[in-house]
C-alpha positions in Angstrom: 113.2 79.2 114.5 109.8 79.0 116.3 109.2 78.4 119.9 107.7 75.0 119.0 111.1 74.0 117.3 112.9 75.1 120.7 110.7 72.9 122.7 111.0 69.1 122.9 109.2 67.1 120.0 105.7 66.0 121.0 105.3 62.2 120.5 103.0 59.5 121.4 103.1 55.7 121.5 101.8 52.8 123.6 103.9 51.2 126.3 102.8 47.6 125.0 105.8 45.2 125.1 105.8 45.2 121.2 106.5 48.7 120.9 109.2 48.8 123.8 112.3 48.8 121.7 111.1 51.6 119.7 110.5 53.9 122.8 113.1 52.4 125.4 115.8 55.0 124.6 113.3 57.9 125.1 112.0 56.5 128.3 115.1 54.8 129.9 118.0 55.2 127.4 120.4 57.9 125.9 117.5 60.0 124.5 115.6 60.4 127.8 114.3 63.8 128.5 114.9 64.7 124.7 111.2 64.4 123.8 107.8 65.1 125.3 106.4 61.8 125.5 102.7 60.9 125.9 101.7 57.2 126.5 98.5 56.1 124.9 96.9 53.0 123.4 97.4 52.7 119.5 93.9 54.1 118.6 94.4 57.0 121.1 97.9 57.8 119.6 96.2 58.1 116.0 93.6 60.5 117.4 96.3 62.7 119.3 98.1 62.9 115.9 94.9 63.7 113.9 94.0 66.5 116.3 97.6 67.9 116.1 98.1 67.2 119.9 101.2 65.6 119.1 103.9 65.9 116.2 104.7 62.4 115.8 102.9 59.2 116.9 103.5 55.5 116.6 100.1 54.8 114.9 98.2 51.7 113.9 99.4 51.7 110.2 95.9 51.8 108.8 95.8 55.3 110.1 98.2 56.6 107.5 95.5 56.0 105.1 93.0 58.0 107.2 94.9 60.9 108.8 95.8 63.6 106.2 99.0 65.5 105.7 101.3 63.0 107.3 104.6 61.1 106.4 106.1 57.8 107.6 109.5 57.0 109.0 109.9 54.4 106.4 112.1 51.5 108.0 111.0 51.5 111.6 108.0 49.5 112.5 106.3 46.9 114.7 105.8 43.9 112.4 105.6 40.2 112.5 106.7 37.8 109.9 105.1 34.6 111.2 103.3 34.7 114.5 102.7 37.9 116.6 101.3 36.4 119.7 99.9 39.7 120.9 97.0 40.0 118.3 94.6 37.3 118.4 91.1 36.3 117.8 89.5 34.3 120.5 86.5 32.1 120.8 85.1 29.8 123.4 83.8 27.0 120.9 83.1 28.3 117.5 85.3 27.4 114.5 86.5 30.4 112.6 84.0 29.7 109.5 81.1 29.5 112.1 81.7 32.9 113.8 78.7 35.2 113.4 79.6 38.0 115.9 82.8 39.7 116.8 83.8 42.2 119.5 86.7 44.2 118.6 89.3 45.7 121.1 88.5 49.4 121.1 92.5 50.0 121.4 92.8 48.6 117.9 92.5 50.0 114.5 94.9 48.2 112.3 94.0 44.9 113.9 90.4 45.7 113.7 90.7 46.3 109.8 92.8 43.1 109.5 90.1 40.8 111.0 87.5 42.2 108.8 89.6 41.8 105.8 90.4 38.1 106.6 86.6 37.4 107.0 85.5 39.3 103.8 88.4 38.6 101.5 89.5 35.0 102.5 86.5 33.6 104.4 83.6 35.1 102.3 81.4 36.1 105.2 80.6 39.1 107.4 80.1 38.8 110.9 78.4 41.6 112.9 81.0 43.7 114.5 80.9 45.8 117.8 83.7 47.6 119.7 84.3 46.8 123.2 86.8 47.6 126.1 89.5 44.8 126.2 87.7 42.6 128.8 87.9 39.0 127.3 85.3 37.4 129.7 82.9 40.1 129.1 83.3 40.1 125.3 82.9 36.3 125.0 79.7 36.5 127.1 77.8 38.2 124.3 79.8 37.4 121.2 81.0 34.5 119.4 84.6 35.9 119.2 86.9 38.8 120.6 89.8 40.4 118.9 92.6 41.2 121.4 95.7 43.2 121.0 98.8 44.2 123.0 99.7 42.9 126.5 96.4 42.0 127.3 96.4 39.4 124.4 99.5 37.7 125.9 98.5 37.1 129.5 94.7 35.7 129.5 94.5 32.1 130.3 94.1 29.9 127.0 92.7 26.7 128.3 89.3 25.7 126.9 89.5 28.7 124.2 90.2 28.6 120.4 92.8 31.3 119.7 93.9 32.5 116.3 97.0 34.5 115.8 96.3 37.4 113.3 99.8 37.5 111.8 99.7 33.7 111.3 96.2 33.9 109.5 97.5 36.6 107.3 100.6 34.7 106.6 98.6 31.6 105.7 96.5 33.4 103.3 99.0 35.6 101.6 102.6 34.4 102.4 103.6 37.8 103.5 104.4 39.4 106.9 102.4 42.0 108.5 103.1 45.5 109.7 100.9 46.8 112.6 102.3 50.2 113.5 104.8 52.8 112.2 106.0 56.2 113.2 103.8 58.9 111.5 105.1 62.6 111.4 102.6 65.4 110.9 103.8 67.4 107.7 103.9 70.6 109.5 106.4 69.1 112.0 108.8 67.4 109.6 111.6 69.8 110.5 111.1 69.6 114.0 110.9 65.8 114.0 114.4 65.6 112.3 115.8 66.7 115.6 115.2 63.2 116.8 116.7 59.9 115.2 114.0 57.2 115.4 116.1 54.8 113.9 118.7 55.2 116.3 116.2 55.0 119.1 115.0 51.7 117.7 118.6 50.2 117.4 119.4 51.2 121.1 116.2 49.5 122.1 116.9 46.5 120.3 120.2 46.3 122.1 118.4 46.8 125.4 116.1 43.6 125.3 117.7 42.1 128.2 116.7 45.3 130.2 113.3 45.2 128.6 112.4 41.7 129.5 113.5 42.4 133.0 111.0 45.5 133.2 108.1 43.9 131.4 108.6 40.6 133.5 107.6 42.3 136.6 104.5 43.9 134.7 103.1 41.0 132.8 104.1 38.1 135.1 105.4 36.1 132.2 108.7 34.0 132.1 111.9 35.9 130.9 112.2 33.2 128.3 108.7 33.8 126.9 109.2 37.6 126.7 112.6 37.4 125.1 111.6 34.9 122.3 108.6 37.2 121.7 111.0 40.1 121.1 113.3 37.9 119.1 111.1 35.7 117.2 107.6 37.3 117.0 108.1 41.0 116.7 110.4 42.7 113.9 111.2 46.4 114.0 112.4 47.0 110.6 110.4 47.2 107.4 112.0 44.8 104.8 110.8 44.1 101.2 108.3 41.2 102.4 106.8 43.4 105.1 106.5 46.3 102.6 104.7 43.9 100.2 102.4 42.9 102.9 101.7 46.5 103.9 100.9 47.4 100.2 98.5 44.4 100.0 96.9 45.2 103.1 96.1 48.7 101.9 94.6 47.5 98.7 92.4 45.0 100.4 91.3 47.6 103.0 90.3 49.7 99.9 88.6 46.9 98.2 86.5 46.1 101.2 85.6 49.7 101.7 87.5 50.0 104.8 89.4 53.2 103.8 88.2 55.7 101.0 91.3 55.3 98.9 95.0 54.2 98.9 97.3 57.2 99.5 100.6 56.9 98.0 103.6 56.1 100.2 105.1 59.2 101.6 108.1 58.8 103.8 111.0 60.9 105.4 
């Protein structure tokens, strides 16, 4: 056995509320101190995996099509079947069909691709795109609309703004749910990754929703009821057939619109 296999598995994930049940066991539960955990926003998680700085990462799911030599843990995800609440397109005064410029949250990969698919495939238009740090006021000063993801997308005041939930838009156009992120394992770390049960970690996190809500209520300043309904009703953590169908269509449309070079076959552990 190599020295790497004796050391804790290196993993990366965001600490957004939507991923909290997937990482809670590693940070606060029974698997605490069993992995070498790096906190990073989703786009950085993908970069860390691509650079082999970690062995497993909770990546924006589009990155499965961009990062070579990786496999997915098939039934663990951050997904949404109706409304996600934490991935939104925001405008001051423009209707969706009148948006000509969009600032994309630099933390995002999957949702940035999704919003481009929505405009190209379903609205038949192509705004000008730019990437910005997630400061909504600054984004809307210069651009018609802004894409926000994660916790920052949940806490800004919505009064006077037009807000479109990206999972709801996808659902309206496709009648399918949407997968935002999944655990991806570097192919050269498959054996080492099997020392960690990511499904059991998810299940423990789902059982710990009360503790998660208590923790994030202090961080985000939202009510316990709002946070609990988000975890119960907006986010799902297991890939079912409807979510898998949504994921397959998303990959097909990303390729159709030149956002990925090809659709790689589904390779899972």
